[in-house]
N, C-alpha and C positions, 0 to 999 in steps of 0.2 A: 528860401527856407524850406519849401516843400521837398526839394530834392535831398536836402540834408536830413529831414525827418524820415523820408522814405529809405535812404541809405542806412540810417541808424536802425530803423525797424528791421530791415533785411539782415543786418549784421547780428542783431540780438536774436532774431529767429534762427539764424545759422548756428550761433553758439548754443542755443537751446536744443537744437536738433542733435548736435554732437553730444551734449551733456546727457541727453536721454538715450544715447546709443542708437540713434536712427540715422546715422550718417551714410548708410548704404545708398540712399536716394538723394539726388540733387533737388528734389521737390520737397519743400518744407511741408511737413504733415500738418493738417488742420489742428490737431490736438496740441502741437507745439506752438502754433500761431496763437491759439487761445491763451496759453500760459505765458507767452512773452509779449503780448500786445501792450503797447504803451501809447499814451496820449500826452500832448503838451498841455500842462496845466498852469503855466505861468511863464513870463519872460522877465528878464532883468535888463536894466539900463547898462549901457557900455557897448563894447564892440560886439559881443555875442554872449548871450546867456539864456537858458531856458530850464524850466523845471519839468520833468516828465514823471508820470505815474502809471502804474499798471491799471488795467481795466478790470482785472479779476483778483480778488483777495484769495490767497491760498495759504494754508497752514504749512509750516516747515515739515515736509514729508520725509526729508532725508536726515533729519536730526542735526543739521548744521547751523542752526540758530538764525536762519533767514529763509525767506521764500525762494522759490525756484527762480522767479524773475530777478530777485535781489542777487542771487548767485550769478546769473547771466550778466547783469549789469556790472557786478564786481569784476568778472572776468574781462568784460569789454574795457573797463578802465585800466586793468592790468595790461591789456594789449596795447592801449594807447601809450601808457607809460613806458612799456618795453620799446616801442617804436621811437619814442622821444629820446630814450637813453641811448639807443643805437645811433640815432642821428647825431646826438651831441658828441658821442665818443668818436665818430668818424669825421666829424666836421672840425673839431678843435684839438685833434691830436696830430 
């Protein structure tokens, strides 16, 4: 599970880096890591399930109705769904 959490954090950090317009560097900036840091706060029974939370509370600075971390997580889920849709359309057509 450690590798899964590490990979998840790295992906969310990278999304945050791009959203803040700091994608010219492959090194994630400390300010981005602070805004996108998550911790596992619970697990669910079944094959795999976990609840993650941010470590820093931040007001909605962009006027989008959710925190910066919330925006990054939303984009992460959209990427997962996009990948699943592409897989399904190429596998079953």
